[in-house]
PAZAPA-4460 file (N, C-alpha, C; in steps of 0.05 Angstrom, whole numbers, plus 32768, in hexadecimal, padded with zeros to 4 digits):
% residues 183
    n_x    n_y    n_z   ca_x   ca_y   ca_z    c_x    c_y    c_z   seq   type   mol
   80CB   7E9B   7F20   80C6   7EB4   7F2F   80B8   7EC8   7F1D     1      X     A
   80C0   7EC9   7F03   80B4   7EDC   7EF1   8096   7ED7   7EED     2      X     A
   808E   7EBD   7EEB   8072   7EB8   7EE8   8062   7EBE   7F01     3      X     A
   806F   7EBB   7F18   8062   7EC2   7F32   805D   7EE0   7F32     4      X     A
   8071   7EEF   7F29   806E   7F0C   7F27   8057   7F14   7F15     5      X     A
   8055   7F06   7EFE   8040   7F0C   7EEA   8025   7F06   7EF7     6      X     A
   8023   7EEF   7F05   8009   7EE8   7F12   8001   7EFD   7F27     7      X     A
   8014   7F05   7F38   800E   7F19   7F4C   8007   7F34   7F3F     8      X     A
   8015   7F3B   7F2A   800F   7F54   7F1C   7FF3   7F52   7F10     9      X     A
   7FEC   7F3B   7F05   7FD1   7F37   7EFA   7FBC   7F3B   7F0F    10      X     A
   7FC1   7F30   7F27   7FAF   7F34   7F3E   7FAA   7F51   7F42    11      X     A
   7FBE   7F60   7F42   7FBC   7F7D   7F48   7FAE   7F8B   7F32    12      X     A
   7FB2   7F84   7F19   7FA5   7F91   7F03   7F88   7F8A   7F01    13      X     A
   7F80   7F72   7F0B   7F64   7F6A   7F0C   7F55   7F76   7F23    14      X     A
   7F63   7F81   7F36   7F57   7F8B   7F4F   7F45   7FA2   7F49    15      X     A
   7F2F   7FA5   7F59   7F1E   7FBC   7F56   7F02   7FB4   7F50    16      X     A
   7EF5   7FBE   7F3C   7EDB   7FB6   7F32   7EC6   7FB2   7F46    17      X     A
   7EC1   7FC4   7F58   7EAA   7FC1   7F6A   7E9C   7FDB   7F6D    18      X     A
   7E83   7FDA   7F77   7E73   7FF2   7F7A   7E7B   8002   7F92    19      X     A
   7E6C   8017   7F97   7E70   8028   7FAE   7E69   8019   7FC7    20      X     A
   7E79   801B   7FDB   7E75   800E   7FF5   7E70   8022   800A    21      X     A
   7E5C   801E   801B   7E57   8030   8031   7E68   8028   8049    22      X     A
   7E74   803C   8055   7E86   8038   806B   7E7E   804B   8081    23      X     A
   7E7D   8042   809A   7E76   8053   80B0   7E8C   8067   80B5    24      X     A
   7E84   807F   80BE   7E97   8095   80C2   7E9E   8099   80DF    25      X     A
   7EB7   809E   80E5   7EBE   80A4   8101   7ED4   80B9   8104    26      X     A
   7EE1   80C1   80EE   7EF6   80D5   80F0   7EEC   80F1   80F4    27      X     A
   7ED5   80F7   80E8   7EC8   8110   80ED   7ECF   8128   80DC    28      X     A
   7EDA   8123   80C4   7EDE   813A   80B1   7EC4   8141   80A5    29      X     A
   7EBA   8158   80AC   7E9F   8161   80A3   7E9E   8163   8084    30      X     A
   7E8A   8156   8079   7E85   8157   805C   7E95   8142   804D    31      X     A
   7EA6   8133   805A   7EB6   811E   804D   7EA5   8105   8048    32      X     A
   7EAC   80F7   8033   7E9F   80DD   802F   7EA6   80CA   8047    33      X     A
   7E94   80B7   804B   7E98   80A5   8062   7EB3   8097   8060    34      X     A
   7EBC   808F   8048   7ED5   8080   8046   7EED   8090   804F    35      X     A
   7EEC   80AB   804C   7F01   80BC   8056   7F02   80BB   8074    36      X     A
   7EEB   80BD   8080   7EEA   80BE   809E   7EF0   80A3   80AA    37      X     A
   7EEA   808D   809D   7EEF   8073   80A8   7F0C   806A   80A4    38      X     A
   7F17   8070   808D   7F33   8069   8088   7F37   804C   807E    39      X     A
   7F4F   8044   807E   7F57   8029   8075   7F4A   8013   8085    40      X     A
   7F3F   7FFF   8077   7F31   7FEA   8085   7F2B   7FD2   8073    41      X     A
   7F22   7FBD   807F   7F17   7FA6   806F   7EF9   7FA8   8073    42      X     A
   7EEB   7FA2   805D   7ECE   7FA4   805E   7EC2   7F89   8054    43      X     A
   7EAD   7F81   8061   7E9E   7F6A   8057   7E81   7F73   8055    44      X     A
   7E79   7F7A   803C   7E5E   7F84   8038   7E53   7F78   801E    45      X     A
   7E3D   7F84   8014   7E2F   7F79   7FFD   7E41   7F78   7FE4    46      X     A
   7E56   7F88   7FE3   7E68   7F88   7FCC   7E7E   7F74   7FCF    47      X     A
   7E81   7F66   7FE6   7E95   7F52   7FEA   7EA7   7F57   8001    48      X     A
   7EBD   7F49   8002   7ED1   7F4D   8016   7EE7   7F5E   8009    49      X     A
   7EEA   7F76   8014   7EFB   7F8A   8006   7F10   7F95   8019    50      X     A
   7F27   7F9A   800D   7F3D   7FA8   801A   7F3B   7FC5   8010    51      X     A
   7F37   7FD8   8022   7F36   7FF4   801B   7F4E   8003   8028    52      X     A
   7F5C   8011   8018   7F72   8022   8022   7F6C   803F   801C    53      X     A
   7F6F   8050   8030   7F6B   806C   802C   7F85   807B   8030    54      X     A
   7F8C   808B   801D   7FA4   809C   801E   7F9D   80B9   801B    55      X     A
   7FAF   80CA   8024   7FAB   80E6   8022   7FC5   80F5   801B    56      X     A
   7FC2   810C   800F   7FD9   811C   8009   7FD2   813A   800E    57      X     A
   7FE3   8148   801C   7FDE   8164   8021   7FE3   8174   8008    58      X     A
   7FDC   818D   8009   7FE0   819F   7FF2   7FFD   819F   7FEA    59      X     A
   8002   819C   7FD0   801D   819D   7FC6   801D   81B1   7FAF    60      X     A
   8034   81B8   7FA5   8035   81CB   7F8F   8028   81C1   7F75    61      X     A
   8026   81A7   7F72   801D   819A   7F5A   8005   8188   7F60    62      X     A
   7FEE   818E   7F55   7FD5   817F   7F5B   7FD7   8162   7F52    63      X     A
   7FE4   815D   7F3B   7FE6   8141   7F32   7FF9   8131   7F45    64      X     A
   800D   813E   7F4F   801F   8131   7F63   800F   812B   7F7D    65      X     A
   7FFF   813E   7F85   7FEF   813A   7F9D   7FDC   8123   7F99    66      X     A
   7FCF   8121   7F82   7FBC   810C   7F7C   7FCA   80F1   7F7C    67      X     A
   7FE1   80EF   7F6E   7FEF   80D6   7F6C   7FFB   80CE   7F87    68      X     A
   8002   80E1   7F98   800C   80DB   7FB3   7FF5   80CF   7FC4    69      X     A
   7FDD   80DA   7FC2   7FC6   80CF   7FD1   7FC0   80B3   7FC7    70      X     A
   7FC1   80AF   7FAC   7FBC   8094   7FA0   7FD0   8080   7FAA    71      X     A
   7FEA   8087   7FA9   7FFF   8075   7FB2   7FFD   806E   7FCF    72      X     A
   7FF5   8081   7FDF   7FF1   807C   7FFC   7FD9   806A   8001    73      X     A
   7FC4   806D   7FF1   7FAD   805B   7FF3   7FB5   803E   7FEB    74      X     A
   7FC4   803B   7FD6   7FCE   8021   7FCE   7FE0   8015   7FE3    75      X     A
   7FF1   8025   7FEF   8002   801B   8005   7FF2   8011   801C    76      X     A
   7FDC   801E   8022   7FCB   8015   8038   7FBE   7FFA   8031    77      X     A
   7FB6   7FF6   8018   7FAC   7FDC   8010   7FC2   7FC7   8013    78      X     A
   7FDA   7FCE   800B   7FF1   7FBB   800E   7FF5   7FB4   802B    79      X     A
   7FF2   7FC7   803C   7FF7   7FC3   8059   7FE2   7FAF   8064    80      X     A
   7FC9   7FB3   805E   7FB4   7FA1   8069   7FB4   7F86   805B    81      X     A
   7FBB   7F86   8041   7FBD   7F6D   8033   7FD5   7F5C   803D    82      X     A
   7FEB   7F6A   8043   8002   7F5C   804F   7FFB   7F4F   806A    83      X     A
   7FEC   7F5D   807A   7FE3   7F52   8093   7FD1   7F3A   808F    84      X     A
   7FBF   7F3C   807B   7FAE   7F25   8075   7FBE   7F0D   806C    85      X     A
   7FD2   7F11   805A   7FE3   7EFC   8050   7FF3   7EEF   8067    86      X     A
   7FFC   7EFF   807A   800A   7EF5   8091   7FF8   7EE1   80A1    87      X     A
   7FDF   7EE8   80A4   7FCC   7ED7   80B2   7FC7   7EBD   80A2    88      X     A
   7FC4   7EC0   8088   7FC0   7EA8   8077   7FD8   7E96   8079    89      X     A
   7FF0   7EA1   8078   8008   7E91   807B   8009   7E82   8095    90      X     A
   8003   7E91   80AA   8004   7E85   80C5   7FEF   7E6F   80C8    91      X     A
   7FD7   7E74   80BF   7FC2   7E5F   80C0   7FC9   7E47   80B0    92      X     A
   7FD4   7E4C   8098   7FDC   7E35   8087   7FF2   7E25   8094    93      X     A
   8006   7E32   809E   801C   7E25   80AC   8012   7E13   80C2    94      X     A
   7FFF   7E1E   80D1   7FF3   7E0E   80E8   7FE4   7DF6   80DD    95      X     A
   7FD6   7DF9   80C7   7FC6   7DE3   80BC   7FD7   7DCD   80B0    96      X     A
   7FEE   7DD5   80A4   7FFF   7DC2   8096   8010   7DB2   80AA    97      X     A
   801A   7DBF   80BF   802C   7DB2   80D1   8048   7DB6   80C9    98      X     A
   805B   7DA7   80D4   8077   7DAB   80CD   8081   7D94   80BC    99      X     A
   8090   7D9A   80A8   809D   7D87   8096   80AA   7D97   8080   100      X     A
   80B6   7D89   806E   80C2   7D97   8057   80AC   7DA4   8047   101      X     A
   8094   7D98   8047   807D   7DA3   8039   8077   7DBF   8043   102      X     A
   8077   7DC2   805E   8071   7DDC   806A   8086   7DF1   8062   103      X     A
   80A0   7DE9   8062   80B5   7DFB   805A   80B1   7E05   803E   104      X     A
   80A9   7DF3   802C   80A4   7DFA   8010   808D   7E0E   800E   105      X     A
   8077   7E08   801E   8060   7E1A   801D   8067   7E36   8028   106      X     A
   8077   7E37   803D   807F   7E51   8048   808F   7E61   8034   107      X     A
   80A0   7E54   8025   80B0   7E61   8011   809E   7E6E   7FFB   108      X     A
   808B   7E5E   7FF1   8079   7E68   7FDD   8068   7E7F   7FE8   109      X     A
   805D   7E7C   7FFF   804B   7E91   800A   805B   7EAA   8010   110      X     A
   8074   7EA8   8018   8085   7EBF   801D   808A   7ECF   8003   111      X     A
   808E   7EC0   7FEE   8092   7ECD   7FD4   8079   7EDD   7FCC   112      X     A
   8062   7ED0   7FD0   8049   7EDE   7FC9   8045   7EF7   7FDA   113      X     A
   804B   7EF4   7FF4   8048   7F0B   8006   805B   7F21   7FFE   114      X     A
   8073   7F1B   7FF7   8086   7F2F   7FEF   807D   7F3E   7FD6   115      X     A
   8074   7F2E   7FC2   806B   7F3B   7FA9   8051   7F4B   7FAE   116      X     A
   8040   7F42   7FBF   8027   7F50   7FC6   802E   7F6B   7FD2   117      X     A
   8042   7F6C   7FE4   8049   7F85   7FF1   8054   7F9A   7FDE   118      X     A
   8062   7F91   7FC9   8070   7FA4   7FB8   8062   7FA9   7F9D   119      X     A
   804E   7F9A   7F96   8042   7F9D   7F7B   8024   7FA3   7F7C   120      X     A
   801C   7FB7   7F8A   7FFF   7FBE   7F8C   7FF7   7FD5   7F7A   121      X     A
   8007   7FDB   7F65   8000   7FF1   7F54   7FE6   7FED   7F45   122      X     A
   7FDD   7FD4   7F42   7FC4   7FCF   7F34   7FAB   7FD1   7F45   123      X     A
   7FAD   7FD5   7F5E   7F95   7FD9   7F6F   7F86   7FF1   7F66   124      X     A
   7F6C   7FEF   7F64   7F5C   8004   7F58   7F57   801B   7F6C   125      X     A
   7F5C   8033   7F63   7F54   804B   7F72   7F37   8050   7F6B   126      X     A
   7F25   804E   7F7E   7F08   8050   7F79   7EFC   806B   7F80   127      X     A
   7F0C   807D   7F8C   7F01   8097   7F93   7F16   80AB   7F9C   128      X     A
   7F0F   80C4   7F99   7F1F   80DA   7FA4   7F0D   80EF   7FB1   129      X     A
   7F18   80FE   7FC4   7F09   8113   7FD0   7F1D   8128   7FD9   130      X     A
   7F16   8142   7FD4   7F27   8158   7FDD   7F19   8167   7FF4   131      X     A
   7F27   816B   800A   7F1D   817B   8020   7F20   8198   8018   132      X     A
   7F0A   81A6   8014   7F0B   81C2   800B   7F18   81D4   801F   133      X     A
   7F16   81CD   8038   7F22   81DD   804D   7F41   81DC   804D   134      X     A
   7F4B   81C3   804C   7F69   81C0   804E   7F76   81BC   8033   135      X     A
   7F67   81B4   801F   7F72   81AE   8005   7F7E   8191   8003   136      X     A
   7F7C   8182   8019   7F86   8167   8019   7F75   8155   8007   137      X     A
   7F83   8145   7FF7   7F75   8131   7FE6   7F76   8116   7FF3   138      X     A
   7F60   8108   7FF3   7F5D   80ED   7FFD   7F58   80DB   7FE5   139      X     A
   7F63   80C3   7FE6   7F5E   80AE   7FD2   7F57   8094   7FE0   140      X     A
   7F46   8084   7FD3   7F3F   806A   7FDD   7F45   8055   7FC8   141      X     A
   7F54   8040   7FD0   7F5B   802A   7FBF   7F4D   8011   7FC9   142      X     A
   7F46   7FFF   7FB6   7F37   7FE8   7FBD   7F43   7FCF   7FB0   143      X     A
   7F42   7FB9   7FBF   7F4A   7F9F   7FB6   7F36   7F8B   7FC0   144      X     A
   7F2B   7F7A   7FAF   7F16   7F67   7FB6   7F24   7F4C   7FBD   145      X     A
   7F1C   7F40   7FD3   7F27   7F26   7FDC   7F22   7F10   7FC7   146      X     A
   7F0C   7F11   7FB9   7F07   7EFD   7FA5   7F1D   7EFC   7F90   147      X     A
   7F26   7F13   7F88   7F3B   7F14   7F74   7F56   7F0A   7F7F   148      X     A
   7F5B   7F11   7F98   7F74   7F07   7FA5   7F73   7EE8   7FA5   149      X     A
   7F5D   7EDD   7FAE   7F5A   7EC0   7FB0   7F5D   7EB3   7F95   150      X     A
   7F4F   7EBE   7F81   7F4F   7EB2   7F66   7F6B   7EB1   7F5B   151      X     A
   7F7A   7EC6   7F5C   7F94   7EC7   7F51   7FA8   7EB5   7F60   152      X     A
   7FA7   7EB7   7F7A   7FBA   7EA7   7F8A   7FB4   7E89   7F88   153      X     A
   7F9B   7E82   7F88   7F95   7E65   7F86   7F9A   7E5A   7F6A   154      X     A
   7F9B   7E6B   7F56   7FA0   7E62   7F3A   7FBD   7E62   7F33   155      X     A
   7FCE   7E6C   7F45   7FEB   7E6E   7F3F   7FF7   7E53   7F3B   156      X     A
   8002   7E4D   7F24   800E   7E33   7F1E   8027   7E2D   7F2E   157      X     A
   8035   7E42   7F37   804E   7E3D   7F47   8048   7E37   7F64   158      X     A
   8030   7E3C   7F6C   8029   7E37   7F88   8020   7E1A   7F8D   159      X     A
   8026   7E10   7FA3   801D   7DF5   7FAA   7FFF   7DF4   7FAA   160      X     A
   7FF4   7DDF   7F9F   7FD7   7DDC   7F9D   7FC9   7DDD   7FB8   161      X     A
   7FD5   7DD1   7FCC   7FC9   7DD1   7FE7   7FC6   7DEE   7FF2   162      X     A
   7FDB   7DFE   7FED   7FDA   7E1A   7FF7   7FC4   7E29   7FE7   163      X     A
   7FC2   7E24   7FCD   7FAD   7E31   7FBD   7F91   7E29   7FC7   164      X     A
   7F8E   7E0F   7FCE   7F74   7E06   7FD8   7F6E   7E12   7FF3   165      X     A
   7F83   7E15   8004   7F80   7E21   801E   7F76   7E3E   801B   166      X     A
   7F82   7E4D   8009   7F7A   7E68   8004   7F5D   7E69   7FFB   167      X     A
   7F56   7E57   7FE8   7F3C   7E56   7FDD   7F26   7E51   7FF2   168      X     A
   7F2C   7E3F   8005   7F18   7E37   8019   7F19   7E47   8032   169      X     A
   7F30   7E53   8039   7F32   7E60   8053   7F35   7E7E   8053   170      X     A
   7F3A   7E8A   803C   7F3F   7EA7   803B   7F27   7EB7   8045   171      X     A
   7F0F   7EAF   803F   7EF7   7EBE   8049   7EF6   7EBD   8067   172      X     A
   7EFA   7EA6   8073   7EF9   7EA3   8090   7F0F   7EB4   809D   173      X     A
   7F27   7EB3   8092   7F3D   7EC3   809D   7F38   7EE0   809A   174      X     A
   7F2D   7EE9   8083   7F25   7F05   807F   7F11   7F0E   8095   175      X     A
   7EFD   7EFD   8099   7EE8   7F04   80AD   7EF3   7F05   80C9   176      X     A
   7F05   7EF2   80D0   7F11   7EF3   80EB   7F22   7F0C   80EE   177      X     A
   7F31   7F13   80DA   7F43   7F2A   80DB   7F32   7F43   80DD   178      X     A
   7F1C   7F45   80CF   7F0A   7F5C   80D0   7EFE   7F5F   80EC   179      X     A
   7EF6   7F49   80F8   7EEB   7F4A   8113   7EFF   7F54   8128   180      X     A
   7F18   7F4D   8124   7F2D   7F56   8137   7F33   7F74   8135   181      X     A
   7F2D   7F80   811E   7F33   7F9C   811A   7F1B   7FAE   8121   182      X     A
   7F05   7FA3   8129   7EEE   7FB4   8130   7EF2   7FC3   8149   183      X     A
***
């Protein structure tokens, strides 16, 4: 269990490292970057398949507390959409494998990964901040690249090789299907 935790933590620490991504705006905060107006989402663009989480924090007595609150909320948004993605991966894998003791074993491993993913996203990179001059609200955007998720999960020595191969071969398709459903 400890090495699984280390692997998942490594995934989170490796997350980030991508350029600026253009996002369409629909919230309508005048003068805000597009990512503020669009909010949390999955993106498939020239920079890759990305999980973007947007968090915000109202004016507080302490600016560093306000900034860290916005960052933590952005990370929580990435955790939320990543958790949804992992749920779909688990479901698709369970359907592909069928029923047997093998499936029960796979479900156990994938549940542990899902649980750790939900609680250990502190390494997701915060790639931007913006302050609304009118309200003083700070917005933060966090990013996680699907390539890094696939690489770490498929390389995990504690995970069944078949599940790792499934992630390696099917994660892009599942990501694209999930993105299409949220349009």
